[in-house]
Short mmCIF file of the C-alpha atoms (twelve columns), coordinates in Angstrom:
data_MODEL
# 
_entry.id   MODEL 
# 
loop_
_atom_site.group_PDB 
_atom_site.id 
_atom_site.type_symbol 
_atom_site.label_atom_id 
_atom_site.label_alt_id 
_atom_site.label_comp_id 
_atom_site.label_asym_id 
_atom_site.label_seq_id 
_atom_site.Cartn_x 
_atom_site.Cartn_y 
_atom_site.Cartn_z 
_atom_site.pdbx_PDB_model_num 
ATOM 1  C CA . MET A 1  42.914 185.654 99.212  1 
ATOM 2  C CA . SER A 2  40.986 182.593 98.072  1 
ATOM 3  C CA . LYS A 3  43.198 180.319 100.154 1 
ATOM 4  C CA . HIS A 4  42.567 182.457 103.235 1 
ATOM 5  C CA . THR A 5  38.797 182.305 102.636 1 
ATOM 6  C CA . VAL A 6  38.896 178.515 102.325 1 
ATOM 7  C CA . THR A 7  40.903 178.297 105.539 1 
ATOM 8  C CA . MET A 8  38.386 180.478 107.375 1 
ATOM 9  C CA . LYS A 9  35.518 178.420 105.970 1 
ATOM 10 C CA . SER A 10 37.178 175.193 107.080 1 
ATOM 11 C CA . LEU A 11 37.734 176.660 110.557 1 
ATOM 12 C CA . ILE A 12 34.099 177.716 110.747 1 
ATOM 13 C CA . ASP A 13 32.981 174.260 109.595 1 
ATOM 14 C CA . GLU A 14 35.250 172.603 112.140 1 
ATOM 15 C CA . ASN A 15 33.896 174.893 114.855 1 
ATOM 16 C CA . ILE A 16 30.337 173.907 113.908 1 
ATOM 17 C CA . GLN A 17 31.250 170.216 113.985 1 
ATOM 18 C CA . LEU A 18 32.894 170.619 117.399 1 
ATOM 19 C CA . ARG A 19 29.813 172.411 118.746 1 
ATOM 20 C CA . ILE A 20 27.579 169.599 117.470 1 
ATOM 21 C CA . HIS A 21 29.867 167.005 119.059 1 
ATOM 22 C CA . MET A 22 29.948 168.991 122.321 1 
ATOM 23 C CA . HIS A 23 26.142 169.127 122.375 1 
ATOM 24 C CA . LYS A 24 25.935 165.359 121.824 1 
ATOM 25 C CA . LEU A 25 28.346 164.806 124.719 1 
ATOM 26 C CA . GLU A 26 26.318 167.129 126.960 1 
ATOM 27 C CA . VAL A 27 23.159 165.165 126.142 1 
ATOM 28 C CA . GLU A 28 24.958 161.879 126.840 1 
ATOM 29 C CA . ILE A 29 26.300 163.165 130.180 1 
ATOM 30 C CA . ALA A 30 22.812 164.338 131.153 1 
ATOM 31 C CA . SER A 31 21.392 160.898 130.352 1 
ATOM 32 C CA . TYR A 32 24.092 159.241 132.496 1 
ATOM 33 C CA . LYS A 33 23.256 161.578 135.373 1 
ATOM 34 C CA . THR A 34 19.567 160.741 134.987 1 
ATOM 35 C CA . ARG A 35 20.274 157.006 134.968 1 
ATOM 36 C CA . ALA A 36 22.480 157.377 138.041 1 
ATOM 37 C CA . ALA A 37 19.733 159.267 139.893 1 
ATOM 38 C CA . VAL A 38 17.039 156.637 139.224 1 
ATOM 39 C CA . PRO A 39 18.525 153.881 141.457 1 
ATOM 40 C CA . GLN A 40 19.051 156.442 144.232 1 
ATOM 41 C CA . LYS A 41 15.397 157.498 143.954 1 
ATOM 42 C CA . LEU A 42 14.246 153.886 143.982 1 
ATOM 43 C CA . TRP A 43 16.429 153.198 147.014 1 
ATOM 44 C CA . ASN A 44 14.882 156.173 148.813 1 
ATOM 45 C CA . ASP A 45 11.377 154.978 147.880 1 
ATOM 46 C CA . TRP A 46 12.248 151.469 149.099 1 
ATOM 47 C CA . ARG A 47 13.428 152.817 152.463 1 
ATOM 48 C CA . PHE A 48 10.272 154.910 152.779 1 
ATOM 49 C CA . THR A 49 8.069  151.889 152.033 1 
ATOM 50 C CA . ALA A 50 10.068 149.702 154.419 1 
ATOM 51 C CA . GLY A 51 9.688  152.346 157.117 1 
ATOM 52 C CA . ILE A 52 5.916  152.396 156.679 1 
ATOM 53 C CA . ALA A 53 5.762  148.583 156.742 1 
ATOM 54 C CA . LEU A 54 7.940  148.436 159.854 1 
ATOM 55 C CA . GLY A 55 5.795  151.049 161.574 1 
ATOM 56 C CA . TRP A 56 2.637  149.116 160.710 1 
ATOM 57 C CA . LEU A 57 4.175  145.884 162.022 1 
ATOM 58 C CA . LEU A 58 5.272  147.510 165.276 1 
ATOM 59 C CA . SER A 59 1.827  149.037 165.782 1 
ATOM 60 C CA . CYS A 60 0.233  145.593 165.278 1 
ATOM 61 C CA . ILE A 61 2.587  144.066 167.847 1 
ATOM 62 C CA . PHE A 62 1.912  146.923 170.260 1 
ATOM 63 C CA . ASN A 63 -1.869 146.537 169.827 1 
ATOM 64 C CA . ILE A 64 -1.664 142.779 170.436 1 
ATOM 65 C CA . LEU A 65 0.370  143.331 173.609 1 
ATOM 66 C CA . VAL A 66 -2.071 145.966 174.856 1 
ATOM 67 C CA . LEU A 67 -5.067 143.719 174.152 1 
ATOM 68 C CA . ARG A 68 -3.383 140.800 175.969 1 
ATOM 69 C CA . CYS A 69 -2.679 142.977 178.976 1 
ATOM 70 C CA . LYS A 70 -6.343 144.005 179.054 1 
ATOM 71 C CA . GLY A 71 -7.348 140.367 178.844 1 
ATOM 72 C CA . VAL A 72 -9.165 140.664 175.516 1 
ATOM 73 C CA . LEU A 73 -6.879 138.123 173.794 1 
# 
């Protein structure tokens, strides 16, 4: 009976160790997903900023053309 108890205890200990290892892997996978999402977010922010800058530039060009047509410039 003692041998059976030791075997069960070792299985329980191994199960605990596997759960700890699984949790560490889940945390590591989550950190990889987070790191992978950051460049995508930065790329989206960059496109948004570039869109605003392009819109501002086009509005400046449009205003200059309108002012030239009116003879102000």
